C-alpha positions as CSV (number, residue, x, y, z in Angstrom):
1,M,0.0,0.0,0.0
2,G,1.5,3.3,-1.1
3,T,2.1,6.4,1.0
4,R,-0.5,9.1,0.4
5,A,0.5,12.7,0.0
6,R,-1.2,15.2,2.3
7,P,-4.3,16.8,0.9
8,G,-3.5,20.0,-1.1
9,R,0.3,19.3,-1.3
10,S,2.0,17.0,-3.8
11,A,5.3,15.3,-3.1
12,W,6.9,17.6,-5.7
13,G,5.5,20.6,-3.8
14,T,7.0,19.3,-0.5
15,R,10.4,18.9,-2.1
16,F,10.2,22.4,-3.6
17,L,9.3,24.0,-0.3
18,R,12.2,22.3,1.4
19,R,14.6,23.3,-1.3
20,D,13.4,26.9,-1.1
21,R,13.7,27.0,2.6
22,K,17.3,25.8,2.5
23,V,18.2,28.5,-0.1
24,G,16.6,31.1,2.0
25,D,18.3,30.0,5.1
26,S,21.7,30.5,3.4
27,M,21.1,34.1,2.4
28,P,22.2,36.8,4.9
29,L,19.5,39.3,5.9
30,A,20.2,42.9,5.1
31,S,20.5,45.2,8.1
32,P,17.6,47.6,8.5
33,S,19.9,50.6,8.4
34,S,21.0,49.7,4.8
35,V,17.6,49.5,3.3
36,E,15.5,52.0,5.3
37,V,15.3,55.5,4.0
38,P,16.2,57.9,6.8
39,P,13.6,60.5,7.8
40,E,13.7,63.8,6.0
41,Q,15.4,66.8,7.6
42,A,15.4,70.5,6.7
43,L,18.9,72.0,6.4
44,L,20.3,75.5,6.5
45,A,23.9,76.1,5.8
46,V,25.7,79.5,6.0
47,D,29.2,80.6,5.2
48,M,31.0,83.9,5.9
49,Q,32.6,85.6,2.9
50,G,36.3,86.4,3.4
51,Y,36.6,84.8,6.8
52,S,40.1,83.3,6.1
53,Q,41.3,86.8,5.3
54,I,40.4,88.2,8.7
55,R,43.3,88.6,11.1
56,E,43.6,85.7,13.5
57,A,43.0,87.9,16.6
58,K,39.6,89.0,15.1
59,M,38.4,85.5,14.0
60,A,37.0,84.4,17.3
61,P,35.1,87.7,18.1
62,V,33.5,87.9,14.7
63,R,32.5,84.3,14.8
64,S,30.9,84.9,18.2
65,D,29.0,87.8,16.7
66,L,27.8,85.6,13.8
67,D,26.6,83.0,16.3
68,D,24.7,85.8,18.2
69,V,23.1,87.0,14.9
70,L,21.9,83.4,14.0
71,T,20.6,82.7,17.5
72,N,18.6,85.9,17.5
73,V,17.2,85.3,14.0
74,L,16.1,81.7,14.8
75,A,14.4,82.9,18.0
76,H,12.7,85.8,16.1
77,V,11.2,83.5,13.5
78,G,10.1,80.9,16.1
79,L,12.5,78.1,15.3
80,Q,14.3,76.1,18.0
81,D,18.0,76.6,17.9
82,P,19.5,73.2,16.7
83,R,22.5,73.8,19.1
84,D,20.1,72.8,21.9
85,R,19.8,69.3,20.4
86,P,22.6,66.8,19.9
87,G,23.6,66.0,16.3
88,T,21.7,68.8,14.7
89,F,24.5,71.5,14.5
90,K,27.8,71.4,12.7
91,D,30.4,74.1,13.1
92,T,32.3,74.6,9.8
93,G,34.7,77.2,11.1
94,D,33.6,80.1,8.9
95,G,30.0,79.0,9.0
96,A,27.5,76.4,10.2
97,I,25.0,73.8,9.2
98,F,21.7,73.6,11.0
99,V,19.5,70.5,10.8
100,M,15.9,70.9,11.7
101,P,12.6,68.9,11.4
102,A,11.4,68.8,7.8
103,K,8.2,70.5,8.9
104,D,10.2,73.7,9.4
105,I,11.5,73.9,5.9
106,A,9.2,76.7,4.8
107,R,10.2,79.0,7.7
108,L,13.9,78.5,6.7
109,V,13.0,80.3,3.5
110,D,10.3,82.8,4.7
111,P,10.6,84.6,7.0
112,L,14.2,83.6,7.9
113,L,16.1,84.8,4.9
114,E,14.7,88.3,5.0
115,H,15.2,88.5,8.7
116,L,18.7,87.2,8.4
117,H,19.6,90.0,5.9
118,T,18.0,92.6,8.1
119,A,20.0,91.4,11.1
120,L,23.2,91.6,9.1
121,V,22.4,95.1,8.0
122,R,21.7,96.1,11.6
123,Y,25.0,94.4,12.8
124,D,26.9,96.4,10.2
125,R,25.5,99.7,11.4
126,E,26.3,98.9,15.1
127,R,29.7,97.1,14.8
128,L,32.9,98.8,15.8
129,A,35.0,100.3,13.0
130,S,37.7,97.8,13.7
131,A,35.4,94.8,13.4
132,P,34.9,93.2,9.9
133,A,31.6,93.1,8.2
134,I,29.7,89.8,8.1
135,R,28.5,88.8,4.6
136,L,26.9,85.4,4.2
137,R,26.1,82.8,1.6
138,A,23.2,80.6,2.6
139,A,21.7,77.4,1.3
140,V,18.4,75.8,2.1
141,H,17.7,72.1,1.3
142,V,15.5,69.2,2.4
143,G,16.2,65.5,2.2
144,P,16.8,62.2,3.9
145,L,19.4,62.3,6.7
146,S,20.0,60.1,9.7
147,L,20.9,61.6,13.0
148,P,23.2,62.0,14.8
149,D,25.7,60.4,12.3
150,H,24.6,62.6,9.4
151,R,24.5,59.7,7.0
152,G,22.8,60.7,3.7
153,D,23.3,62.7,0.6
154,A,21.4,65.7,1.9
155,I,24.2,67.2,4.0
156,N,26.7,66.8,1.0
157,E,24.2,68.4,-1.3
158,V,23.6,71.5,0.9
159,C,27.3,72.0,1.1
160,R,27.6,71.9,-2.7
161,L,24.8,74.4,-3.0
162,L,26.5,76.7,-0.5
163,D,29.8,76.4,-2.5
164,S,28.2,76.8,-5.9
165,Q,29.3,79.5,-8.4
166,V,25.8,81.0,-8.6
167,V,25.5,81.9,-5.0
168,R,29.0,83.2,-4.8
169,A,28.3,85.4,-7.8
170,G,25.0,86.4,-6.1
171,L,26.8,87.6,-3.0
172,T,29.3,89.6,-5.1
173,V,26.5,91.3,-6.9
174,A,24.7,92.0,-3.7
175,R,27.8,93.7,-2.2
176,E,28.8,95.7,-5.3
177,H,25.3,96.9,-6.4
178,R,23.3,97.2,-3.2
179,G,25.8,97.1,-0.4
180,G,24.1,93.8,0.6
181,F,25.1,91.2,3.1
182,L,23.3,88.0,2.0
183,A,22.8,85.8,-1.1
184,A,20.8,82.5,-0.6
185,V,20.2,79.5,-2.8
186,V,17.3,77.2,-2.4
187,S,17.4,73.7,-3.7
188,E,14.7,72.6,-6.2
189,S,13.2,70.1,-3.7
190,A,13.0,72.8,-1.0
191,F,11.6,75.4,-3.4
192,R,8.9,73.0,-4.6
193,R,7.7,72.3,-1.1
194,T,7.8,75.9,0.1
195,V,7.6,78.7,-2.4
196,R,5.8,76.9,-5.2
197,A,3.5,75.3,-2.7
198,G,2.4,78.7,-1.4
199,R,3.9,78.3,2.0
200,T,6.0,81.5,1.9
201,P,3.5,84.4,2.1
202,D,6.1,87.2,1.8
203,L,8.4,85.5,-0.8
204,D,6.7,84.4,-4.0
205,E,8.3,82.8,-7.1
206,E,8.9,86.2,-8.7
207,R,11.6,87.0,-6.1
208,F,13.8,84.1,-7.1
209,L,16.1,83.5,-10.1
210,R,16.0,80.1,-11.5
211,A,19.6,78.9,-12.2
212,T,21.9,75.9,-12.1
213,A,24.2,75.2,-9.1
214,R,27.7,74.0,-10.2
215,V,30.9,73.7,-8.2
216,H,34.4,74.0,-9.7
217,G,36.1,70.6,-9.7
218,K,33.1,68.7,-8.4
219,A,30.7,66.5,-10.3
220,F,27.7,68.5,-9.1
221,E,25.0,70.1,-11.2
222,E,21.6,70.7,-9.8
223,P,18.7,73.2,-10.5
224,C,18.3,75.8,-7.8
225,W,16.7,79.2,-7.0
226,L,18.8,82.2,-6.1
227,F,17.5,84.9,-3.7
228,V,19.3,88.2,-3.3
229,P,17.5,90.6,-0.9
230,Q,16.8,94.1,-2.2
231,M,17.3,93.0,-5.8
232,T,15.0,91.5,-8.4
233,P,15.8,88.5,-10.5
234,Q,15.7,90.7,-13.6
235,S,18.5,92.9,-12.2
236,V,20.6,90.0,-10.9
237,A,20.5,87.8,-14.0
238,P,22.6,89.9,-16.4
239,L,25.3,90.4,-13.7
240,I,25.9,86.7,-12.8
241,N,25.2,85.3,-16.2
242,P,23.5,82.1,-15.1
243,E,22.8,79.3,-17.5
244,P,19.0,78.7,-17.5
245,L,17.8,75.1,-17.3
246,G,16.5,73.4,-20.4
247,G,19.3,74.6,-22.7
248,G,20.1,78.0,-24.1
249,G,22.8,80.2,-22.7
250,G,22.4,82.9,-20.1
251,T,22.7,86.6,-20.6
252,A,25.9,87.1,-22.7
253,A,27.8,90.1,-23.9
254,P,26.7,91.0,-27.5
255,T,29.2,90.0,-30.1
256,P,29.6,92.9,-32.6
257,S,30.2,92.1,-36.2
258,A,33.7,92.6,-37.6
259,G,34.4,95.7,-39.7
260,P,36.9,98.4,-40.4
261,N,36.3,100.1,-37.1
262,N,35.7,96.8,-35.2
263,P,38.3,94.2,-36.1
264,P,37.6,90.6,-35.1
265,G,38.8,89.4,-31.8
266,A,37.7,88.4,-28.3
267,V,34.8,90.0,-26.4
268,F,35.1,90.2,-22.7
269,Q,32.4,90.8,-20.1
270,F,33.4,91.6,-16.5
271,N,30.6,91.2,-14.0
272,G,32.6,92.1,-11.0
273,E,34.8,95.0,-9.8
274,M,37.4,95.9,-12.4
275,T,40.5,98.2,-12.4
276,D,42.6,99.3,-15.3
277,T,45.3,96.8,-14.5
278,T,42.9,93.8,-14.7
279,V,43.4,93.4,-18.4
280,I,47.0,92.7,-19.4
281,N,48.2,92.7,-23.0
282,K,47.4,94.8,-26.1
283,V,43.8,96.0,-26.3
284,G,42.8,97.8,-29.4
285,T,39.3,99.0,-28.4
286,M,37.7,98.9,-25.0
287,R,34.2,100.0,-24.1
288,I,33.5,100.1,-20.4
289,D,30.0,100.2,-19.0
290,R,30.0,101.2,-15.4
291,R,26.3,101.3,-14.8
292,R,25.0,100.6,-11.4
293,I,21.6,99.0,-10.8
């Protein structure tokens, strides 16, 4: 008399299940930390222009002044100072990175950026003549980041945004054309969740210049939005010559056609401060436009 298989399971099915179980038992299980996406965090990074050029004896006092400015601004806009929580503040020497809950991302754009510029203007009026001015680049971003170990691309991305050519040019423009003290860049993801979503009542999309963030020597190229207080995007764009997304060059110097009074050659456009000794070599014709916006 033969052995009967259990109802609903053939002998082949039994062998298959056993074989499958053995294979599964031999495979190592991935650790949860390697497969789970960290919770999103809001990030604000700031960097002081020209800090390395300050005399060593002045570095600590001016850095302390910057900390006071940031502390007061955060309190004024109703945000908890990340320095009160472990793993949410990183001192970069000439600046800082603040990590906050993702729900606070809108307030890092509005009202914080305007209040930060106002505080820097006030500081400049009240500082001692011997104390250096504080001019800042700022970057706002949001993305997955684990704490307190800061594992995740978000912190690298906010540092790249802060170091990008577009925000550096923005701060130069702010200083030279408005005596300004701040230029800020907002990542595409942060912009989409704040300004475009209508969560920034005093800063609408018309106040930002759409641009591309690039960093010399780094494989980084991301869309971003530049904000320069006291200046419109239309006045900023020709001065920093950003390359718009979606192809097409930025605002470029017109190239005149060659002729008897205009021989062929190179055309230069200087967007920053320029002196007569900036150009070295023979120059046949030079036209200088020193307009201020």
